N, C-alpha and C positions, 0 to 999 in steps of 0.2 A: 456328818450330821445324821442322826438316826431318823428314820421315817416314822412319822406319827400316824397311827391307824385311826380312822374315823370310827366313832361308835356305830354299832349296827342299827339300822333303821327298822329292821324286822327281826324279831326273836322267834325261833321255832322251838316249841315245847311239846314233849310227849305228854300223854295223859296218864296212862296206867303206870303206877309206880313213881310218878313224878308229881302230878297234880293231885291224884287221888289213888286210892286202892279200893276196888269194888265200890266206887262212887263215894267213899268216905274221904274227906279232904285230908291231905297230908299237911301237917303243921307248917304254917308260914307260906303255903303256896299262894293263897289269895292275896296276901300282902305283897309278895314278890311280884306277882302279875300287876297289881295296882301300881307299884313303884315304877315298873318298867313303862307302863302306859303314861304315868305322870311325867316321865322323862321324855315323852314324845315318841316312844317306840311302839310299833304294832306287835302284838303277840299273837302268833298263829299256833293253834293246837293241832299238831300233826300226829295222827294216831293210826296204828296198824289194826285197831279194832274195827273190823268191817261189819260186825253183826248189827249194830244199832243204826237207826235213821239219824241223819244229821241233826234234825230238830230235837231228837232225844239226847244226843250229846250236849247240845246247847242248853237244853232245859236242866240237865244234870249239873252242868257248870254253874248255871244261874243259882241253883239251890245251894251251892257252897260259896256263893258270893262273888262269882266271876262271870259277868256278862260276856257273852261270846257269840252273839248273832253274826254270822258271816265270817267267823274266825276259826271254824273247825274244818279240817281237811282229813279225810279218812282214806285208808287203803282201798275201800270199796270204790270211792270216786276215782282214784288212780287207776283201778282196774277198768272202770267204765271208759277211760280214755282209749282202751285197747279194743273196744268193740265199736261197730259202725251201725248207723241208722239202718233199719230194715233187717238186720241180722237176727237169727234165731239162736238164743243163748240158753244153755242149760245151767242153772244156778244151784250149786251145792254150797249154800251159804245162807246168811240171815237176811232180814228185811233191808239192811243197808245196801247189800249187793243188788238186790232187786231194784231198789230205788235208783241206784247209780246206772244200772243197765238201761232201765226204762227212760231215764233222763237223756240218754244218748239216742233215743228213738229206736232202740232194739226191743225185741220181744223176749221177755224173761220167763222161762218155764222152770218151775221148782223141781229139783231132782228127787224130792221125797214124794212127788205125785207121779201119776202115770205119765211117762214122757216118751212118746213114740216119734219116729221119723229121725231125720238127720239134723244136726246142729252145726252152726258155724263156729261156735266157741263154747267151751265149758269154763265157768268161773267158780273157783273153789275158795271158800272163806270159812272162818270159824263159825260153827253153829252146834247146838246141843243135840240135834235130832239126827245126826249122821248115823247110818246103819248100813247093813250089808247091801240093801237095795240101792241106796244112794251111791255107794261106792261102785256097784255094778253098773248102774246107768251112766255114771260119770266116766268110768273107764271105757265102757262100750262106745259112747259118743266120741271120745277122744280117738279110739282106735279106728273109728269110721271116718276120721278126717277133721274133727273139730279141733281148733286151737285150744291148748290147755293154758289157762291163766290162773295164777294164784294171787289172791289179794295180798298175801305176805307169806314168808316162809318161817315165821317164828314157831319154834318147836313147842314152846310153852307160853302160858298166859298167867300173869301174877294174880294171886288172890290172898286174902288174909290167912288162909289155911295152907299156903304154899302153892307152888306152880301146878297148873293143870294142863292137859294137852292143848296146844294152840292150833291156829289155822294151818301152820306148816306141817303138823302131824297128820292132819286130814289130807292135805295136799300130797304128802309123801305116799300115802296109801294109794291114791288115784294114780300118781306117777308110776309107782311100782307095778300096779295092775295093768296100766295101759302101755308102759314102755316108752312114754312120751316125756320130753323135757318141757317143763312149764316156763312161761314168762312170768316173772314176779313183778307185781305192781307197786307194792308198798315200800316203806323205808328198808334199806337205804338205796333202792333201785331207781332207775331213771324215770319211770312213769310218775312216781311221787314227786321227784324233782321238777318235772314238767308241770305238774299240777300247782306246785308252789310258785313257780315262775309265772304261770298264767294268772294266779291269784294276786300277786303283788305287782304285776305289770312289768316284769323285767325279762 
């Protein structure tokens, strides 16, 4: 007798290139999500895009007809699991990373600002203002003993005009300059899996 698999209770969906492209809905995405929910399944949007705040992801989904409050998980949040309350964290990333670090009770210091002293961790994510000084401060802090954390290692990020450098490309520069191996937080690595398990209660 063949074993019959039970339908999934939770569906994990990517955002970029699956639900939307540059926040423009992909045909059929909203309908597919609505059908899954109507069938009693929870849909979680699991994204390696660490730059935006969670409420910005939720608002963007709402604009294309997909209510998503409480259903967005980002690689920034997964990276946040790797820092501890009270730690001093250098952030070479966007507002989403700062939000996640501060939610853990750690101090987030932006790498594009004057950043003196020692750090417990450096978190690198996708952002548009990366420059030589950001890379220098990030690599220096890591060589001085800070843990190197990448929100993800995606080399590229999809756009309507084709792929652009992703968070993994920025991380690779810091890794090369520091000589340190990063811990990766986002898909398909364990910190993101832990975040999903904690969210669905399993």
